[in-house]
Backbone bond lengths (Angstrom), bond angles and torsions (degrees), N, CA, C in turn:
res aa  C-N    CA-C-N  psi(-1)  N-CA   C-N-CA  omega(-1)  CA-C   N-CA-C  phi
1 M - - - 1.469 - - 1.528 109.31 -
2 K 1.335 115.90 136.76 1.456 120.82 178.63 1.517 110.67 -71.09
3 D 1.318 115.49 154.11 1.467 120.37 175.19 1.500 110.67 -67.10
4 Y 1.328 116.11 145.75 1.470 119.74 176.97 1.527 112.33 -155.20
5 I 1.327 114.49 160.41 1.441 122.72 177.64 1.513 108.64 -114.08
6 V 1.311 116.44 139.15 1.464 122.43 174.82 1.509 108.57 -115.55
7 R 1.332 116.34 132.13 1.460 121.83 175.82 1.532 108.01 -110.34
8 A 1.309 116.32 136.48 1.458 120.95 -177.36 1.509 110.71 -144.05
9 T 1.319 115.17 158.74 1.463 122.24 171.12 1.545 107.85 -121.31
10 A 1.328 115.41 164.43 1.460 119.27 -179.88 1.512 109.43 -154.55
11 A 1.332 116.03 164.82 1.469 123.21 177.09 1.520 110.73 51.37
12 N 1.359 115.10 51.30 1.461 121.08 178.28 1.535 112.18 56.50
13 A 1.297 114.27 47.28 1.491 123.30 177.01 1.532 113.34 67.19
14 Q 1.303 119.00 19.65 1.458 121.29 174.07 1.534 110.85 -78.02
15 V 1.321 116.24 -16.98 1.461 122.35 -176.45 1.531 108.29 -133.49
16 R 1.330 115.82 139.77 1.478 120.53 168.90 1.512 107.88 -124.21
17 T 1.328 114.11 142.08 1.455 119.88 -172.45 1.527 111.17 -140.13
18 F 1.303 115.50 144.92 1.465 122.91 172.68 1.521 107.50 -124.74
19 A 1.309 116.25 142.85 1.472 122.00 171.98 1.511 107.31 -142.69
20 M 1.342 116.00 146.88 1.460 118.26 -177.00 1.519 111.48 -149.94
21 T 1.312 114.85 160.14 1.442 122.27 168.01 1.509 106.58 -116.44
22 G 1.354 116.63 137.56 1.454 119.08 -173.87 1.524 115.00 -141.17
23 R 1.326 115.99 32.89 1.462 118.30 -177.48 1.524 112.10 -62.00
24 E 1.343 117.06 -47.64 1.474 118.87 -179.21 1.509 112.42 -65.56
25 L 1.320 116.11 -37.78 1.496 122.26 176.85 1.514 109.72 -57.48
26 V 1.287 117.69 -50.87 1.468 121.97 -173.79 1.548 110.58 -74.66
27 E 1.309 116.79 -34.63 1.486 119.61 178.26 1.536 109.13 -68.44
28 Y 1.326 117.68 -36.12 1.448 120.70 175.97 1.542 110.70 -61.98
29 A 1.331 115.24 -44.84 1.470 119.52 177.59 1.508 111.88 -63.41
30 R 1.324 116.71 -41.72 1.472 120.79 178.79 1.520 110.59 -59.56
31 N 1.317 116.72 -45.45 1.448 121.68 -176.88 1.563 109.77 -69.40
32 A 1.314 117.22 -40.41 1.470 121.06 -177.11 1.515 111.59 -65.57
33 H 1.350 115.91 -40.61 1.468 120.20 -174.07 1.533 112.82 -100.66
34 G 1.325 117.91 -7.42 1.473 119.66 -179.48 1.502 112.64 62.01
35 T 1.347 115.77 42.61 1.456 120.39 -173.86 1.537 113.03 -77.96
36 S 1.317 115.63 145.31 1.464 121.67 170.64 1.524 109.03 -69.51
37 P 1.349 118.37 165.39 1.452 120.93 -177.42 1.528 114.29 -54.90
38 V 1.349 118.62 -45.71 1.467 119.14 -176.97 1.524 110.28 -69.64
39 V 1.323 119.08 -33.64 1.478 121.21 176.72 1.519 109.62 -70.87
40 T 1.332 117.53 -38.58 1.461 121.10 176.61 1.523 109.65 -58.89
41 A 1.335 116.58 -41.97 1.466 119.87 -179.52 1.524 111.11 -65.01
42 A 1.329 116.98 -42.71 1.480 121.03 -179.12 1.541 109.97 -66.56
43 L 1.326 115.56 -50.31 1.447 120.81 -179.05 1.539 110.10 -62.80
44 G 1.327 116.88 -42.73 1.483 121.11 -179.38 1.483 112.07 -63.81
45 R 1.328 118.15 -41.70 1.476 119.70 178.48 1.528 111.25 -61.64
46 L 1.358 115.74 -44.57 1.462 118.75 -178.20 1.509 111.38 -69.37
47 L 1.361 117.88 -34.23 1.447 120.69 176.05 1.542 110.75 -61.80
48 C 1.318 116.40 -44.99 1.457 120.12 179.96 1.527 111.27 -66.67
49 G 1.333 116.38 -42.34 1.458 119.83 175.80 1.491 112.54 -60.66
50 G 1.349 115.74 -43.15 1.470 121.41 179.65 1.538 111.90 -65.48
51 A 1.331 116.45 -38.58 1.453 119.97 179.62 1.520 112.53 -62.50
52 M 1.347 115.57 -43.14 1.474 119.67 178.62 1.532 112.27 -70.23
53 M 1.317 116.90 -37.15 1.468 119.00 176.03 1.519 110.86 -69.59
54 G 1.322 116.79 -33.93 1.469 120.43 175.97 1.528 110.59 -62.32
55 A 1.330 115.79 -35.56 1.497 120.78 179.71 1.526 110.98 -64.72
56 M 1.315 118.90 -16.09 1.473 122.51 177.83 1.521 112.05 -81.43
57 L 1.335 117.40 -18.63 1.456 120.97 -176.31 1.528 109.58 -66.36
58 K 1.335 115.15 147.37 1.474 119.89 -176.25 1.539 112.80 -87.93
59 G 1.314 117.08 -45.41 1.444 121.11 -174.30 1.525 113.39 -92.68
60 E 1.327 116.68 145.59 1.447 121.57 -178.06 1.533 112.21 -65.14
61 K 1.331 117.67 -22.52 1.451 122.09 -179.30 1.522 112.43 -97.12
62 D 1.325 116.75 -2.52 1.467 120.86 178.49 1.527 110.37 -67.02
63 I 1.306 116.59 143.46 1.459 121.34 -179.44 1.505 110.34 -129.26
64 L 1.314 116.76 135.64 1.461 123.56 175.55 1.512 109.05 -111.24
65 T 1.320 117.25 135.74 1.470 122.19 175.77 1.517 109.55 -125.21
66 L 1.320 116.54 130.60 1.458 122.40 174.57 1.525 107.75 -113.33
67 Q 1.310 117.42 124.94 1.442 122.63 178.84 1.516 110.02 -120.27
68 L 1.316 115.75 116.98 1.447 123.05 179.31 1.525 107.98 -107.08
69 S 1.329 117.66 121.84 1.443 119.65 179.77 1.524 109.18 -130.99
70 G 1.349 116.12 138.05 1.438 120.11 -176.99 1.516 112.17 -151.25
71 N 1.330 115.96 170.63 1.473 120.11 -178.14 1.525 111.85 -95.62
72 G 1.351 117.83 9.37 1.462 121.28 175.78 1.510 112.00 -81.14
73 P 1.327 118.10 177.65 1.471 121.40 -178.09 1.508 115.30 -61.95
74 L 1.324 117.47 -25.52 1.494 121.25 177.88 1.500 111.43 -71.20
75 Q 1.318 118.47 -29.53 1.475 126.87 177.87 1.513 113.97 70.07
76 G 1.322 118.97 -43.26 1.463 118.94 179.91 1.515 113.09 174.88
77 V 1.304 115.20 164.88 1.450 123.84 176.28 1.539 107.76 -140.28
78 T 1.327 116.62 139.96 1.467 121.85 176.45 1.505 109.00 -125.84
79 V 1.333 115.32 136.26 1.473 122.97 179.06 1.510 109.26 -136.29
80 T 1.320 117.01 139.08 1.473 120.24 170.65 1.521 108.97 -126.57
81 A 1.329 115.49 148.68 1.456 120.78 -179.75 1.514 110.10 -145.97
82 D 1.337 116.67 157.42 1.463 121.30 173.50 1.516 110.21 -117.41
83 A 1.318 115.47 -172.28 1.454 119.76 -178.10 1.498 113.08 -85.56
84 C 1.340 117.22 -2.01 1.449 121.29 -174.04 1.553 114.08 -106.24
85 G 1.305 115.77 14.88 1.485 118.86 178.54 1.506 115.23 87.31
86 H 1.341 117.18 10.21 1.468 120.94 178.56 1.527 108.57 -95.83
87 V 1.298 116.85 129.15 1.466 120.85 -178.92 1.528 109.47 -145.21
88 K 1.331 115.43 146.33 1.467 120.96 179.05 1.505 108.47 -148.65
89 G 1.338 116.68 159.05 1.443 119.28 178.93 1.519 112.68 -171.12
90 Y 1.330 114.38 168.83 1.467 119.26 179.68 1.526 110.31 -153.84
91 P 1.329 116.26 152.53 1.472 120.78 174.58 1.511 109.84 -95.37
92 K 1.318 117.62 154.87 1.466 120.23 174.69 1.486 111.06 -70.95
93 V 1.351 116.68 -39.58 1.464 121.33 177.06 1.527 108.22 -125.94
94 A 1.316 116.91 119.59 1.470 120.18 -170.85 1.521 113.90 -84.81
95 D 1.318 117.22 -28.67 1.478 118.78 -171.79 1.536 111.80 -115.57
96 V 1.337 115.61 72.22 1.454 121.42 177.56 1.537 108.83 -97.94
97 R 1.291 116.36 131.31 1.475 119.88 179.70 1.522 108.60 -132.62
98 I 1.334 113.99 111.11 1.468 120.97 -179.12 1.511 108.40 -131.51
99 P 1.335 119.26 161.08 1.467 120.87 179.07 1.529 112.12 -63.14
100 A 1.328 116.19 157.64 1.460 121.09 175.83 1.508 110.99 -64.02
101 N 1.332 117.73 161.43 1.449 120.32 179.45 1.531 110.62 -78.96
102 S 1.343 116.61 -174.60 1.458 121.40 -175.89 1.536 112.79 -63.47
103 K 1.338 115.74 -20.64 1.476 118.67 178.32 1.531 112.43 -93.14
104 G 1.343 115.97 5.17 1.447 119.37 -179.59 1.490 115.11 79.84
105 K 1.344 116.87 12.84 1.462 121.21 -178.08 1.536 112.04 -108.64
106 L 1.322 115.79 168.51 1.474 120.20 -179.15 1.526 108.54 -58.20
107 D 1.329 115.79 129.59 1.462 120.33 -174.13 1.533 111.43 -90.08
108 V 1.358 114.79 74.75 1.448 121.18 179.25 1.516 112.09 -60.41
109 S 1.323 115.67 -44.11 1.459 121.72 179.08 1.528 111.42 -59.41
110 G 1.327 117.11 -42.94 1.457 121.03 179.16 1.520 111.74 -67.49
111 A 1.318 117.61 -33.46 1.487 120.97 178.10 1.499 111.17 -69.26
112 I 1.330 117.61 -35.65 1.462 121.62 -177.26 1.525 111.31 -84.00
113 G 1.323 116.91 -44.24 1.449 120.96 -178.93 1.524 112.48 78.72
114 N 1.314 116.74 -160.42 1.477 121.72 177.93 1.536 109.14 -84.06
115 G 1.317 115.28 142.41 1.464 117.22 179.70 1.479 111.68 175.05
116 F 1.365 115.32 -146.59 1.455 120.83 -171.76 1.542 111.83 -137.10
117 L 1.310 114.72 153.61 1.470 122.80 171.21 1.519 107.91 -114.23
118 R 1.314 116.54 124.14 1.446 120.88 179.06 1.532 109.02 -116.82
119 V 1.325 116.53 133.03 1.457 122.98 179.66 1.532 108.11 -117.77
120 I 1.329 115.86 124.24 1.482 121.91 -179.10 1.526 108.14 -122.50
121 K 1.332 116.69 126.55 1.449 122.13 177.67 1.508 109.10 -117.59
122 D 1.340 117.01 115.72 1.449 122.76 177.82 1.528 106.68 -101.37
123 M 1.313 115.30 105.29 1.483 120.57 -175.98 1.533 111.20 -114.38
124 G 1.331 115.94 27.28 1.454 120.05 175.46 1.538 113.78 79.61
125 L 1.307 118.56 9.43 1.445 121.65 178.20 1.534 108.88 -86.62
126 K 1.315 116.02 177.83 1.481 119.11 -179.29 1.528 111.10 -60.45
127 E 1.324 115.83 -43.55 1.454 120.54 179.86 1.519 109.33 -125.40
128 P 1.336 117.72 135.74 1.465 118.93 175.95 1.523 110.94 -68.39
129 Y 1.330 115.60 151.76 1.475 119.35 173.54 1.531 108.07 -76.56
130 S 1.318 116.89 140.04 1.454 121.64 179.49 1.523 110.53 -140.30
131 G 1.336 116.21 128.97 1.440 121.68 176.32 1.523 109.80 -131.27
132 Q 1.313 116.71 146.11 1.476 120.19 -177.88 1.510 110.29 -138.97
133 V 1.318 116.53 137.24 1.468 122.10 175.82 1.528 109.65 -133.33
134 Q 1.306 114.96 153.68 1.446 120.35 174.75 1.533 109.46 -75.87
135 L 1.341 115.85 139.76 1.463 119.24 -179.78 1.514 109.98 -63.47
136 Q 1.344 115.93 135.05 1.455 121.88 -179.54 1.500 112.11 -90.15
137 T 1.353 115.41 -44.10 1.451 120.05 -178.00 1.527 112.90 -129.91
138 G 1.339 117.19 -23.64 1.465 120.69 -175.49 1.520 111.03 79.47
139 E 1.341 117.38 6.77 1.457 120.73 178.46 1.516 111.30 -89.43
140 I 1.321 117.94 -4.14 1.448 128.05 172.53 1.520 113.23 83.30
141 A 1.333 119.02 -55.64 1.453 120.56 -179.06 1.529 110.59 -60.45
142 E 1.344 116.14 -48.23 1.455 120.44 178.20 1.518 112.39 -62.96
143 D 1.317 115.29 -34.51 1.462 119.80 -179.54 1.523 111.26 -70.08
144 L 1.327 117.97 -36.91 1.467 120.78 175.78 1.548 109.90 -68.61
145 T 1.351 116.20 -38.74 1.464 119.72 177.04 1.531 109.85 -59.66
146 Y 1.350 116.72 -43.91 1.429 120.45 177.02 1.511 113.30 -63.77
147 Y 1.326 116.07 -40.17 1.484 120.13 178.03 1.513 110.63 -58.91
148 F 1.332 118.15 -47.59 1.463 120.48 -179.47 1.536 112.25 -60.12
149 A 1.341 115.24 -40.26 1.470 120.13 -177.80 1.524 112.54 -68.34
150 T 1.327 116.30 -40.22 1.474 120.54 -173.97 1.510 114.39 -91.35
151 S 1.344 116.49 -43.08 1.485 119.12 -175.08 1.535 113.67 -89.50
152 E 1.338 116.63 -30.08 1.450 118.70 -178.57 1.549 112.59 -115.64
153 Q 1.328 115.05 -1.91 1.476 121.72 177.18 1.538 111.21 53.95
154 V 1.346 116.74 40.93 1.436 121.71 178.00 1.521 108.92 -120.63
155 P 1.345 118.72 111.53 1.462 119.82 177.48 1.528 110.96 -60.13
156 S 1.324 115.53 123.93 1.456 120.15 -172.24 1.521 110.74 -140.52
157 S 1.313 115.05 162.53 1.472 121.51 170.43 1.519 107.62 -136.36
158 V 1.314 115.66 122.38 1.479 120.90 -178.15 1.531 109.48 -115.19
159 G 1.305 116.32 132.02 1.446 122.28 173.45 1.522 109.58 -123.54
160 L 1.344 117.28 129.64 1.456 121.02 -179.67 1.535 109.05 -137.90
161 G 1.332 116.77 145.83 1.447 117.92 -179.88 1.499 113.79 -157.84
162 V 1.333 115.90 146.18 1.467 123.52 173.99 1.509 106.96 -133.53
163 L 1.315 117.73 123.32 1.457 121.47 178.11 1.523 108.12 -111.06
164 M 1.329 116.60 124.84 1.463 121.59 -179.55 1.520 111.38 -96.46
165 D 1.322 116.14 146.91 1.455 121.89 171.88 1.528 106.96 -82.44
166 K 1.319 116.70 114.35 1.471 120.25 -174.06 1.513 113.85 -65.22
167 E 1.338 116.63 -27.29 1.464 119.97 -179.48 1.513 112.93 -78.06
168 T 1.335 117.41 -41.11 1.476 121.54 -174.29 1.521 112.81 -102.88
169 A 1.373 115.76 -13.00 1.490 121.48 -176.24 1.516 111.74 61.21
170 T 1.341 116.75 22.86 1.461 121.69 173.59 1.525 109.70 -99.49
171 V 1.328 116.27 169.89 1.451 121.51 -178.57 1.526 110.93 -80.84
172 K 1.314 115.37 121.60 1.487 120.83 -179.18 1.537 110.78 -90.47
173 Q 1.328 116.75 -43.76 1.467 121.84 177.50 1.522 108.47 -146.66
174 A 1.318 115.61 151.00 1.469 121.30 173.75 1.512 107.71 -159.25
175 G 1.309 115.22 145.10 1.469 119.61 179.01 1.488 112.25 173.02
176 G 1.336 116.22 -166.63 1.443 118.71 -178.41 1.508 112.23 -176.24
177 F 1.339 114.97 171.68 1.472 119.56 171.82 1.522 108.01 -143.70
178 L 1.302 115.75 158.88 1.450 123.09 -179.60 1.550 108.76 -144.69
179 I 1.297 116.77 116.05 1.466 121.74 179.47 1.527 108.73 -112.05
180 Q 1.331 116.51 133.42 1.438 120.21 177.81 1.532 110.74 -131.85
181 L 1.333 115.80 140.53 1.475 122.13 178.28 1.500 109.81 -97.74
182 M 1.340 115.21 134.14 1.458 119.83 175.22 1.528 108.84 -76.98
183 P 1.356 118.53 160.86 1.442 120.28 -175.29 1.535 113.93 -60.46
184 F 1.320 116.30 -24.42 1.470 120.88 -177.92 1.526 113.19 -95.60
185 A 1.313 118.07 13.96 1.468 120.64 -178.26 1.533 110.51 -64.32
186 E 1.316 116.18 134.07 1.453 122.07 -178.45 1.532 111.01 -79.85
187 D 1.339 115.05 154.91 1.462 119.75 -179.77 1.495 112.18 -59.27
188 A 1.323 118.02 -36.48 1.467 121.66 -179.21 1.538 110.46 -64.27
189 V 1.318 117.08 -36.32 1.462 121.25 178.48 1.527 109.47 -69.28
190 I 1.324 116.21 -44.11 1.482 120.53 179.11 1.557 109.58 -59.63
191 D 1.317 115.39 -45.98 1.472 119.42 -178.87 1.530 111.18 -62.06
192 K 1.332 117.42 -38.96 1.454 120.63 -179.73 1.531 110.39 -66.41
193 I 1.299 117.82 -43.31 1.480 120.73 179.12 1.537 110.66 -63.25
194 E 1.326 115.31 -42.70 1.477 117.51 178.81 1.510 110.83 -62.06
195 K 1.324 117.57 -39.46 1.474 121.71 178.92 1.514 110.61 -65.01
196 N 1.357 115.41 -44.03 1.472 119.02 178.71 1.513 112.39 -61.65
197 L 1.347 116.37 -43.24 1.455 121.45 -179.67 1.524 111.31 -63.39
198 S 1.302 116.13 -35.45 1.477 119.27 -178.85 1.533 112.32 -69.64
199 Q 1.344 115.63 -15.69 1.461 119.54 -176.28 1.531 113.78 -106.28
200 V 1.336 117.04 -7.22 1.466 118.10 -176.04 1.524 111.81 -89.38
201 D 1.321 114.61 156.63 1.455 121.53 175.69 1.549 108.90 -82.11
202 S 1.309 116.91 178.76 1.444 122.00 175.12 1.529 109.86 -65.41
203 V 1.311 115.17 161.56 1.491 119.69 179.35 1.527 110.22 -57.91
204 T 1.327 117.31 -45.90 1.486 119.36 -176.67 1.533 111.30 -67.66
205 K 1.347 117.14 -31.85 1.461 120.37 177.58 1.536 109.18 -67.42
206 M 1.338 117.55 -41.88 1.441 119.87 177.93 1.528 111.34 -63.41
207 L 1.325 116.48 -41.19 1.466 121.14 178.73 1.525 109.56 -66.68
208 E 1.327 117.59 -42.65 1.469 120.25 177.99 1.511 111.73 -61.85
209 D 1.329 117.19 -32.73 1.458 122.03 178.75 1.526 111.75 -76.74
210 G 1.333 116.82 0.06 1.445 120.27 174.75 1.520 115.81 95.86
211 K 1.330 116.45 6.86 1.455 119.61 179.27 1.510 110.53 -75.42
212 N 1.338 117.22 136.41 1.456 121.78 173.84 1.521 107.61 -95.10
213 P 1.344 118.75 173.31 1.477 119.81 -179.47 1.535 114.59 -54.24
214 E 1.331 116.32 -38.68 1.475 118.63 -179.99 1.531 110.44 -62.81
215 Q 1.326 115.67 -41.53 1.475 120.51 -179.72 1.525 111.96 -71.88
216 I 1.336 117.11 -31.62 1.445 119.72 174.04 1.535 110.13 -63.61
217 I 1.326 116.67 -42.64 1.479 120.04 178.32 1.532 110.09 -63.88
218 E 1.342 116.82 -41.32 1.486 118.82 178.53 1.512 110.20 -61.44
219 T 1.309 117.96 -36.01 1.473 121.05 179.33 1.527 111.43 -70.37
220 L 1.338 115.79 -45.70 1.457 120.45 -178.98 1.526 113.17 -65.73
221 L 1.313 115.94 -35.03 1.461 121.75 -174.11 1.522 111.68 -112.30
222 E 1.312 116.34 27.24 1.467 120.78 179.11 1.527 110.40 -57.51
223 G 1.326 116.61 130.84 1.445 121.96 179.90 1.532 113.62 86.21
224 L 1.324 117.30 3.87 1.482 119.71 -179.17 1.526 113.01 -121.68
225 D 1.333 116.16 17.58 1.465 122.67 175.80 1.525 113.75 51.32
226 P 1.351 118.10 59.62 1.464 119.28 179.37 1.522 111.92 -64.77
227 E 1.336 115.08 145.25 1.445 121.48 179.69 1.527 108.10 -130.05
228 I 1.337 116.23 122.26 1.462 121.41 178.38 1.512 110.49 -69.96
229 V 1.312 117.18 126.27 1.477 122.77 -177.31 1.510 110.29 -100.94
230 E 1.336 117.37 -38.70 1.475 119.92 -174.86 1.524 109.93 -157.33
231 T 1.313 115.40 146.63 1.469 122.32 171.69 1.519 108.32 -126.36
232 R 1.319 116.49 131.18 1.466 119.45 -176.07 1.513 110.33 -141.71
233 E 1.341 116.84 135.89 1.454 121.66 177.97 1.528 109.29 -68.81
234 V 1.326 115.68 150.02 1.454 120.91 178.25 1.528 107.99 -131.12
235 E 1.351 116.04 142.56 1.462 118.27 -178.28 1.528 110.60 -155.25
236 F 1.321 115.65 155.92 1.445 121.05 172.69 1.506 108.31 -71.13
237 S 1.290 118.38 119.84 1.457 121.70 -175.03 1.524 111.10 -142.51
238 C 1.314 116.23 121.18 1.462 121.28 179.30 1.538 109.15 -116.29
239 N 1.317 116.76 135.21 1.450 120.88 -176.91 1.523 112.71 -97.48
240 C 1.308 116.20 19.98 1.478 118.63 177.71 1.514 110.77 -72.41
241 S 1.317 116.98 157.02 1.466 123.13 176.32 1.527 107.85 -163.02
242 K 1.309 116.22 165.26 1.461 119.55 -179.47 1.531 111.39 -62.15
243 S 1.311 116.77 -35.66 1.481 119.91 -179.19 1.517 110.57 -68.50
244 R 1.364 117.15 -35.02 1.467 118.54 177.85 1.518 110.74 -69.85
245 V 1.352 116.29 -36.96 1.466 119.58 177.27 1.540 109.16 -66.22
246 E 1.306 115.87 -37.27 1.507 120.60 177.92 1.540 110.01 -59.37
247 K 1.345 115.59 -43.12 1.441 117.94 179.22 1.527 111.92 -63.27
248 A 1.305 115.06 -34.66 1.485 120.04 176.92 1.521 110.00 -64.43
249 L 1.345 115.70 -40.94 1.457 120.08 179.46 1.546 111.13 -65.77
250 I 1.310 116.64 -38.89 1.454 121.24 177.83 1.534 109.98 -58.89
251 S 1.320 115.02 -37.51 1.452 119.65 -174.70 1.536 114.56 -74.95
252 I 1.352 117.09 -13.01 1.480 118.60 -176.10 1.549 111.91 -75.78
253 G 1.334 116.93 -17.06 1.451 119.82 176.83 1.529 115.75 104.97
254 E 1.310 116.45 157.83 1.475 122.45 -175.54 1.538 111.58 -61.97
255 K 1.311 117.23 -45.51 1.442 119.20 -175.38 1.522 111.94 -58.24
256 E 1.345 115.38 -49.66 1.471 119.04 -179.00 1.512 110.64 -62.55
257 L 1.349 118.31 -39.66 1.445 120.76 178.43 1.539 112.32 -63.59
258 K 1.331 116.13 -40.93 1.450 120.33 178.09 1.527 110.56 -63.33
259 D 1.312 116.54 -38.72 1.482 119.55 178.52 1.525 110.69 -64.15
260 L 1.340 117.19 -39.47 1.453 121.17 178.50 1.547 110.64 -64.97
261 I 1.317 115.98 -41.89 1.468 121.14 -179.94 1.520 109.61 -65.35
262 A 1.340 116.05 -40.79 1.458 120.85 -178.03 1.520 112.57 -61.46
263 E 1.317 116.90 -26.59 1.448 120.34 179.08 1.529 111.75 -69.63
264 G 1.334 115.42 -20.12 1.457 120.48 170.75 1.512 116.82 70.56
265 K 1.328 116.63 24.03 1.481 117.72 179.37 1.540 110.19 -143.47
266 E 1.298 113.68 160.85 1.471 122.59 179.41 1.522 109.24 -59.40
267 I 1.330 116.89 142.07 1.458 120.81 175.94 1.551 109.43 -111.70
268 E 1.318 113.69 154.81 1.454 120.79 -179.84 1.537 108.81 -119.03
269 M 1.343 115.81 130.00 1.451 122.07 176.88 1.538 108.38 -117.15
270 N 1.317 115.82 137.90 1.476 119.88 -175.32 1.527 110.87 -118.77
271 C 1.342 115.97 137.45 1.485 121.51 172.24 1.505 107.75 -88.28
272 H 1.326 116.89 118.60 1.486 120.52 -179.24 1.507 111.20 -59.97
273 F 1.325 118.27 -38.45 1.449 121.42 -170.40 1.542 113.65 -69.54
274 C 1.332 116.98 -43.55 1.459 118.54 -177.33 1.521 112.86 -114.52
275 N 1.350 116.77 -1.62 1.472 123.68 176.60 1.537 112.42 64.31
276 T 1.333 115.93 27.99 1.470 120.23 175.70 1.516 109.17 -86.01
277 N 1.325 116.58 138.21 1.461 121.64 177.85 1.508 110.79 -101.50
278 Y 1.319 116.16 140.02 1.466 122.31 177.63 1.537 107.24 -122.59
279 Y 1.349 115.72 136.26 1.454 120.72 -175.18 1.529 109.43 -115.40
280 F 1.342 114.07 141.73 1.460 121.15 178.85 1.520 109.41 -130.65
281 S 1.341 115.62 122.24 1.464 120.15 178.22 1.542 110.02 -76.01
282 V 1.322 115.84 168.77 1.455 120.11 177.47 1.514 111.70 -58.38
283 E 1.348 115.91 -40.74 1.458 119.48 178.86 1.533 111.23 -63.61
284 E 1.303 116.78 -40.32 1.479 119.58 177.10 1.512 111.49 -63.66
285 L 1.344 116.20 -37.96 1.447 119.62 178.91 1.538 111.01 -66.88
286 K 1.309 117.13 -33.61 1.462 120.34 176.87 1.525 110.78 -65.37
287 E 1.327 116.81 -39.43 1.463 121.57 176.99 1.517 110.82 -64.90
288 I 1.361 115.56 -40.75 1.468 120.62 177.26 1.526 110.70 -62.33
289 L 1.331 116.43 -39.51 1.468 121.01 177.11 1.539 110.95 -59.52
290 K 1.340 115.55 -43.25 1.481 119.85 179.02 1.516 110.62 -61.01
291 K 1.351 116.99 -41.07 1.454 121.67 179.78 1.541 110.02 -65.54
292 A 1.318 115.59 -38.20 1.467 121.00 179.85 1.533 109.34 -63.46
293 R 1.343 116.97 -40.91 1.455 121.89 -178.83 1.519 110.34 -67.53
294 R 1.359 116.78 -39.14 1.457 119.59 -179.13 1.526 111.99 -68.20
295 R 1.305 117.05 -22.37 1.461 121.25 179.05 1.546 113.06 -75.23
296 K 1.333 115.43 -17.88 1.456 118.81 -176.55 1.552 111.08 -70.49
């Protein structure tokens, strides 16, 4: 089954909720970047969080960027998403290997360390919206919850999880949920959600038990009459191409292009997001130089 996001409302629109499954998404990212288990968990959590936040965007051309930076060995993770279920991301350091945490689980917080979460929304306005918060735990879900409360003043609860297969080091389960209260939410509704959350298992446990996103929402919003509003597929999608990389080379200027040509050998350009390499021969660089000159 393909990965997908479900959007729902409950309690007469006092609550909005997203839930998703993202195993294929995170496994694709793991394979593309060759990430270690703890990096896969960090990248996978942010990919799922970004996908659900992207689903909140109104315009098809709107873009959301999440930048996680820390002083741990992972250093940082970047994810971008749109409103159509396309998401991509990369870690600064792909192969981090550290001991498990005190609970015997992958130490995502230890890999990230102390740092910041930055959220950038490009909605076609003159200036993109940007908000930044200090990391609270480095576990990502709690940090996104804190971001919503402080930067957007929206009471939220975020759950994210990536479960690795210890034998194959591949992704066994991945997904998440995001619950938000509207300003007019009644105390009784808030109390019910808090009670439900206190009784649910982790996201990956629910997925391992066979629950799909619709059933996760039913569990989270039990007793609040949840109503599914939309279902949308989600996938790792990068819009890079050789022609886009060529445009980037044109923009670096004549001097830099001449220096590359003078070296007399093929160059390699890498896309950070999907880790695809693009190669340009000396002859291709000469043609790019001609295009750069014609643009003047």
